[in-house]
N, C-alpha and C positions, 0 to 999 in steps of 0.2 A: 374944280377944273374938269373939262370934258375928259381929259385923259384918265383922271381918277375914277370917272364913272365907268370907263371901259376896263378897269383893273380886273374886275371879276370875269369879264368876258375873255380877257387875255389869259387869265388863269384857267378858265374853262377850256380855251383853245389849247393851252399847254397840256392840260389834263388829257385832252383827246388825242394829242399827238403821239406818235409811236414812242418817242423818247420819254414821254410822261408816264407811260405804262411800263412799269418794270415787271418783266415776266421771268419765270424760272423754268429753265429747260432741264428736266431730269436726266436727259441723255448726254449732258455735257461731258461726263466722265468717259462715256464710250467713244466720243469723238476726239478725246484727248485735249479738250479745251480747258481753260481756267474757269473756275466757278464765277468770277467777276468779269469775264470777257465782255459781256454785253454792257457792262457799266463803265468800261474804260474807253468807249468810242469817243470820237471828237464831237463836241457839242456843236449843234447847228440849229439855226432857226427854221421853223417850218415855213413853207410858202404862204401860209395864212398870215404870217407876221407882216407881209407887205400890205395887206388890206388893213391890218391894224395900224401900221405906221401911216398909211394914207389918211386914216381917220384921226390921227393924233393931233393934227394941227393944219392950218391953212397955209403956213409958210415953211414948208420943208426945204424949199430951195434957198431960203435966206440963210439958213444956218448950216447948209451942207453944200458941198461943191461936188460936182460929178467930174472927175478927172478923166474919165475915159471918154474920148471923142467919138469913139465908135458907137457910144450909146445913142448919139443923136441919129446915127445912120442905122435905123432899124430895118432889118430885113424880115420879110415875112417868113412864116414857117416855124418850125421848132427852134431854129437858131436864134430867133428873136425873143425867146423866153428869158425873162429877167429872173435871175436867181435872187431869192429874197432871204436866203439863209446866210448867216454870218458865222464865219469860223471863229471859234473861241477856245482859249486854253483853260477856261473855267475861272478867270479873274478879271476885275475891272481894268487894271493896268494894262493887261494884255490887249483888252478891247480897244483901249485908247491908243495903244502903239500900233496896232494893226490897221486901224481905220476901216472897219468892216464896211464893205460896199453893199449897197442896196440897189435893187432894181427900181427904176423910176418911170413914171408916166406911161404905163400901159393903159390901155382902154379898159373900160368896165367889162366889155364883152370878153376881152382877152383874159381879164382877171378871173371872170367866172369859169372860162375854159381852163385857165390855169388852176383854179380851185378844184375843178373836176379831175384834172390830171393829178393834182396833189393827192386827191382822195385815192386815186388809183395807185399812186406811189406809196401812200400810207399802207396800202395792203402789202406792199413789198418793201419794208423799211430798209433792207440791205442795199437795194438798188438806189433808193433815195439817198442814203447816206453816201454811197459811192459817188453819186452824181454831184451832190452838193459839196462834198468835201474835196472834190477835184479842184485844185487851184487854177487849172488852165481854163476852166469854164467860168470861174467867179471873176467878175470885174472888180476892180479896186474901187471902194466906196468909202466915204468918210462920213461917220455918224456923229454929228455935232450937237444934235438936239439933246438937251439935258433930260427931257422927259424920256426920250428914247434910251438914254444912258441909264436913267433911274429905273426905267422898266427892265432894261437888260440886266442891270445890277440886281434888281429884285428877283428877276427870273433866275439869275445865277445863284443868288442867295437861297432862293426856294429850292433850286436843284441841289445846292450843297446841303441844305437842311434835309431835303428828301433823301439825298445820298447818305447823309449821316444816319438818318432814321433807318434807311435800307440796310446800311452796314450794321447798325445796332440790332435791327430785327434779324438780319442774316446771322450776326454773331450769336444772338440769343437762340435763333433756330439751329445754328450749328452746334451750340452748346447743348441744346435740347436733343439735337440729333445724336451728338456724342454720348449724352447720358442715355438716350434710348438705345444706342448701339451697345453701350456698356451694360445696360440692364438686360438687353436682349442677349448679349454675350454671356452675362452671368446666368440668365435663365437657361440659355442653351447649355452652359457648363453644368448647371444643376441638373438639367434634364439628362445631360450625358452621364452625370454621376448616378442619377436615379436609374437610368437605363443600364449602366454598368452594374449597379447593385442588383437590379432586377435580373439581369443575365447571370450574375454571380449566384443570386438566390436560386434561379432556375437550375443552374449547374449543380449547386449544392443539393437541391431537392432531387434532381435526377440521380446524383451520386448517392444520396441517402436512400432513394427508392431502389436503386440498384443494389446497395448494401443490404437493405431490408429484404429484397427479393432473394439475394444470395444467402442471407441469414435464414430466411424461411426455407429455402431449398436445403440449406445445411441441416437445419433442425428437422425438416421432414426426412432428410436422408438418415440423420442420426436416429430419429424416431423409428424409421423403418428398420434400421439396424438393431435398435434396442428391442423392437417388437420381434424381429427374427431371433435375437438372442434369448428373449423371454420365452418364445415358443420352443426354442431349442432346450432351454432350461426346464420348461414344463414337460417336454417330451422325455428329457433325461430323468426328471423327478418321477414321472409316471412309470418310466422303465425301471428306475430304482425301486419304486414302491412295489411294482409287480415282482421284481426279483426278490425284494425283501419278503413280500407276502408268500412267494413260492418257497423261500427259505424257511420262513416261519411255519408254513404249512408242512414242509418236510420235517421240521423240528417237532411240530405238534404231533404229526403222525408217528415220528420216532418216539416221542414222549408217551403218546397213547399206547403205542406198541409195548414200550417199556413198562408203562403202568399196567397194561393188560397182563404182561408177563408177571409183573410183581403181584398184582391182584390174584392172578391164577395160581402162582406159587403159594400166596397167602391162603387162598381158598383151599388149595391142596393140603397145606399144613393144618389148617383148621379142620378139614375133613378127616385127616388122620387123627387129630386130637379128639374129634367127635366120635370116631370109630373106637378109639382107645377108651374113651370115657363110657361110651354106651356098652362096651364089653365088660368094663369094670362094674358098671351098674347092673348089668345082667347077672353078674355073679352074686349080687346081693339078693336077686330074686330066686336063687336056687334054694330049695327047701333045706332047712337045717333043723337041728334038734330043738332049738329055741322057737323058731317059727312054727314047727309042727305042734308044739304044745300051746302056742298062743293063737294060731290061726287054723281055721278048718282046711281040710285037704283040697276042697274044691277051689277055694280062693287062691291057695298056693299054686295050684295047677294052672288056673287062668292067668295069674300074674306071670308065671314062667313061660307059658305059651305066647303071651303077648310080647314079652321081652325078646323071645327068640325071633318072633316076626319082625320086630323093630331092628334087631341086629341084621337080619337078612336084608331088609330094605337098605340099610346103610352099606352093607357089603355089596349090594347090587350097584349102588352109586359109585363105590370105590372101584368096582370091576370095570365100569365104563371109562374110567380115567387111566386104566392100566396101559392103554396104547400110547401114552405120552401126551394126551390132550389134558388140558386143565378142566376142572369141574366148572360147570356153568352155574349161574346164580340160581336157576331153578333146582339144580342138584343140591346146592348148599341149603336152599330153603327146605327141601325134602329131608335132608339129613338133620337140620336143626329141628324141624317138626318132630322127627323121630326121637331126637335127644330130649326135647321138652316132654314128649309123651312118656319116654322112659323115666325121666325125673318125676313126672306126675305119678307114674306107677309106683316108683320107690316111695314117694311121699304118701300115696294112698295106702301102700302096704304098711309103711311105718305108722301112719295114723291108725290104721285098723289094728295093727299089733299093739300100739299104745292104748287104743280104746279097750282092746281085749284085756290087756294087762291092767289097765286102770279099773276096768269092770271087775276083774278078778280081785284086784287089791281093795276095791270098794266093798266087794262082798266080804272079804276077810275083815276089813275094818268095821263094816257094819256088824259082823258077828262079834268082833271084839268089843265094839262099842255097846252092843246090846248086853254084853256080859258085864261091862264095867259101868253101864249107865245107872244101874240101880245103886251101885256102891258110891258113885260120884255125885249122885243127884243131891243128896243132903249136903255134901261138902260144897258143891257149887252154889247152892242156895245161901249157905253161910258166907261164902266169899263174896257173893253179889251184895249181900246186906252190908258187909264190911266195906266193900269198895264204894257203895253208894253213900255210906256214912262219911267215908273219907273225902269223897268229892264234895258233898254238901259242906263239910267242915272247911275244905280249901276254898270253896266259893264264898263262904262267909268271911274268911280271913282276907282274901285278895284274889290275884290271878293264878293261873295254873302253872305248875312247874314242869309239865310234860305235855306232849301232843295228845290229841284226842285218840280214842281207841280206833276209830275208822282210819285215821291218818296213819297210825302205827301199823294197822293191819295192811294197808296199801303199801307201806314201806317194806314190810316183811315179805309180802308177795313179790314185789319187784326184786328183792335180794334173792329169794328162792328161785325165781325165774332165771336170774343171771347165773346162779350156781348150777342149775340144771343145764343151761347152755354151755357152761364150762365143762361139765361132765360129758356132754354130747360129743365134743370134739377132743376128748381126752387122748384118743389114739393119735390125732394129728398134732396135739399139743406136746406130746412126748413121742416123737418119731423114733422108730427103731431102725429104719434104713435111710440111706443117704438120699434116695429119690424123694421119699416123703418129706424129709427135712428140707430139701431144696424146694419142693412144692409149697411147703408152709411159708418159707421165707418170701417166695414170689407172691403168694396170696397176701401176706402181711404188707409187702411193699405196695401191691396194687391197691390195698385198702387205705393205707396211711399216707402215701405220697400225695394223692390228689387233695386230701384234707389239709396237708401242710402247705399246699400251694395257694390256699385261700388267704387273701390279705385284703387290707382296706382299699387298695387300689386295683383290685382284680378286674372290676367292671364287667366287660363282655366275656371274660374268661370263666365266670361263675357257671354259665350254662354248659360250657364244655366240660368243666369239672363235675357238674351234677350228672350230665349224661354218662360220663365215664363211670361214676359210682353206681348209677342206676343200672347200667349195663352189667357191671360186675355182680350186683345183688340179684339181677335177673337170670344169672347163669350164662350169659353170653360172654364170649372171649374178649378180652381187652389186652392192649399192648402195654406192657410195663417193663421198663428197662430194656427195650428192644426185643422182648419175648412176649409171646401170646400166652395168656393165662386165663383160666376160667374156674369158677367155683364147682363146676360139674366134673372137674378132673379128680375130685375126691368126694366121697359121700358126706363127709363132715365139713367140706369146704365152705358151704353157705353159712353154717352156724359160726364157724371160726371167723369168717370175714365180717359178719354182722357184729360179733363181739368186739373185734379189734377196731372196727370202724367207730362204734359207739365210744369205746375207750379213747380213741384218738380225738373225737369231737370234744369230749370233756377235758382232755389234756390241753387242747388248744385254748379252751377257756381259762384253764389254770395257768397257762404260760403266756400265750399270745395276747389274749384279751386283758390279762392282768397288767401287761406292759403297755399295750396300745388299746385304749378303751374303744376307739372307733372300729376296731376289727370285730367287735361283737356282732354287728349287724350282718356283714357278708357271711360269716360263719353260721350265724343263726338261720339265715334264709335258706342256705343249702341244707342244714340239718332239718329244718322244717319240711322242705321238699322231700328229703329222704324218709322222714318220719311219716309223711302222708302216704307215700307209695309202699313203704315197708314198715308197718307198725311195730314188728318185732324189734327192729333197730331202735325205734323211739323208746320202747320199754327198757332196752339195754342202756340207752343214753341216760334215762332217769335213774336206773339202778347204779350206774357208775357215778352219776352226780351226787346221789344221796350217800353213797359210800364215802366219797372224798369230801363232801360238804354236807353233813347231816342237817345243817341249818337251812338247806333248800327244801326240806320236807314240809314244815320246819320241825326239828326234833332235837332236844337237848339230851343226849344219851346219859343216863345216870351211871354212876360208878358202882359196879357190883362188888360184893365182898370177895376178896381173894384175887381181884384183877390187878395186875401190876400197873404201876403208874405209866410206864411207857406204852403199854398196850392200851390203856385208857386214853392216852393222848392220841394214839393212832385212830381210835374210834372217834375222837372229837375232830379229826381232820389234820392233825399236826404230822409233819414229816419227822420220822425218827430213824436215824442211822447210827453208824458207829461213832460219829462225832458228837452225837447227842440230838436234842430236840431243836428244831429250827426256831428262829427268833419270832417275836410277836409281829413285827412289821412284815416279815416275809409271809407269815401265816395269814394275816389280814389281807395282804395283797392278793394271794391266791384265792381266798374265799371271795374277795370282791370281784375277781375276774370270772369265777364260776357263776356267781349270782347275777352278774351283768349278762352273761351268755344266756342264763335261764330266763331272765326278764326280756331279752330280745327274742328268744324262741317263742314265748307265749303270745307275742303281739305280731309276729310276722308269718306270712304264708309264701310258698313258692309261687311267683307270679305267672309261671307257665303251666301250672297245674289246672285241674278241672275247677271251673268256677262254681259248680253246684256242690262240690265236696265241702265238708265242714273241717275247720282247722283241727288237727289231731290233738293239740294241747293248747287251747285258746286262753282268752283273757279271764275266763271264769276260774282257772287254776291260779292266775295271778291274784285275783280278788280273794280266793280261799287262803293263799299263802299270807297275804297282808293281814287278813282278819285274824288268822291263827297266831301270827306273830304278835299282834296287839293283845291277844288273850293270854299270852304267856309272860311270865316274869322276865324282865330284861336282864341280859348279861352285860357285864362291863366290857366296853370297847367293841364287842362283836355286834350287838344289836343295833347300835347307832350306825356303824359302818355299813351293815347289810341293808338297813332301811334306806339310808342315803343313796346307795348304789342302785337299789331296786327302783326307788321312786324317780331317780334321775333318768333311768332308761325307760321305764314302763309307766311312769306316772301320767304322762300326757295321754297315752292310749286308754288307761283306766278312766281318766276324767271324761274323755269323749264317750266311753261306753256306758259308764254308770252315773255320770253327771252329779246330781245333788247328793246321791248316796255316797259318792266318793268324797265330796267335800265334807260331809258329816264325819266320815272316817278320818279325814285329815285334821279336822277340828278336834276329834277325840285324841288323835296322836299328839297334837300340839298342846292341848290344854291339860290332859290327864296322864297320857302315857309318857310324854317327854320329861315331866318332873321325876317320874320313877327312874328314867334312864340317868338323869343327873344325880339322883340319890345313890345309885350303885356305882358311879364312875368316880375314880380317884382323880386327883389334880394332875397327875402325869398322863392321863388318858383322855384328856378333854379335846383333843384335835378332832376326832370323828364327831363328838357331840357338838362342837362349835359349827362344823360344816353342816350337820343336819339342822341345827337351829337357824342358821342363815338361809338355808334352803327353804325351810318352812315360813320364815318371816318374809322373804322376798317373793314368795309365791311363784317360783320357777318351775312348778310341777307341769 
């Protein structure tokens, strides 16, 4: 059908009509309109539908009737314009009831003009709608053509479909828009939260920065305060130190002044003591009947003159201090030099007198000896032959029963020297006045107390003790018991002090070393130092040692006829008193202490003495003692004890000194001499023998 061929053109015309184009105005909300206001307008046909209807068929008038009579009377102008739009409610039944009117029979020219006018109207759809929809202008028309009705229905259906699609699209778009609004709202809410969090963070940071700044300022303020306090404390400390130093300086000055006063008074007392002693010594220089017979007059006069000069020098020093000032060190040195010179004069005079006396005695002895020489020559020759025969017989039989002649001679010389020393201070030993007795006690204390203070733990005190003993033996004053005492205070003071000092050393070995073996070395080192500087004291030590322990010679004193048993036991070294003779254990203990002291003395030297000096009683005496002991017949219990004690103390030093010769001597002791010791020892005296045997077997030398 021709109308079906025009369907797409109709649809195209509808598409191009203002109602076919659904537009969206974004400003509807601002104008207060409904969003679907444009879609709810009254549907109307475009003027172009007249052309379409004209072309739909050749018999439009057969199926339609034009009721309006006024249509035949056409008037020129715009009023003759035929409206071609039909009002519709959107359904086919409404179209049938209303009988939509159509404009008929315009000319082609008017249609073209009408088309152009419609185009103009399409540009303003609101005016078009208002004009077409006006019922006053629309003529009543009845559309009876089925094709027209079909077309109109199709158009209506298309519009409904299009409207449904528009509603669906609008709903979808509205939903999308709502979702978008929700998402945007959520995003904005999140952004607002982030912004609030950011602002809160900034506030916290600012608050924290302010707190940090306040803390820093507080710390800086506290630091400044602490610094100021520290500076104040430092100033106070410096001030206190200065005050303390000033106080200490004042105390030191006061102490120095006190010390100076004390030293001055001590020097003054010493000066008075020196003056007293030098006056006493000057009295010894006065010529007497004894000195006149022993010394020539010139010597006596020179000694007396020099003594008076020295007394004058000391008196001059004392005269300087008479005004209340203390003597200076130079004055004391001058007084001490005068005292030493006076002592030297006394010593020279005594030596000269002794030499003169000895010379005279020698002359008398020589004369007596020349007289007796002839008489005794034959007797001496006979005795020598008998002695030589006895020695040869003893050597053939075995070992000796007594010491060698040279050893016995040395032993007797030491004892005679000690006896002469005792006679030299006989006046001091038996004082007649209280002052001399008091001086004797003070000298004895000054000599014995320092030796008693020597112990195994003395250490650095040994030098102080030694210096005190050396000062005493040198004639210088020492403080003992709070008093100043000197050997120069009495002419016999030096001999007395030397004798008592030697006796005390031996007594320490007899008592202290016997109980504590380790004490032998400190006592021995001090004794060795004293022996080196003062040899006369060393000879006295040997004399006392040989007297109390004859086995230190070594010497086994024989019992002479008529000698009481108790006296002989004293000679052997036993202590005998009213209660009787001491026990064997006590006797061996004392002998052991003295032998240990002697063994320590021969191997030690005073470490602060002269390095070039030779030991006064060295290891050669230890070798001599050991060799002579092995050449003598052993005594039960005594020989084993003494050999063990001697080797335990001195064996290592002898081994280093004599090396292979010492080992030969030890082998001789072990292989040949030890069986002799066992042979003379009873079963009850085997303790010392077992100790010596173990010592030799283990090689602890």
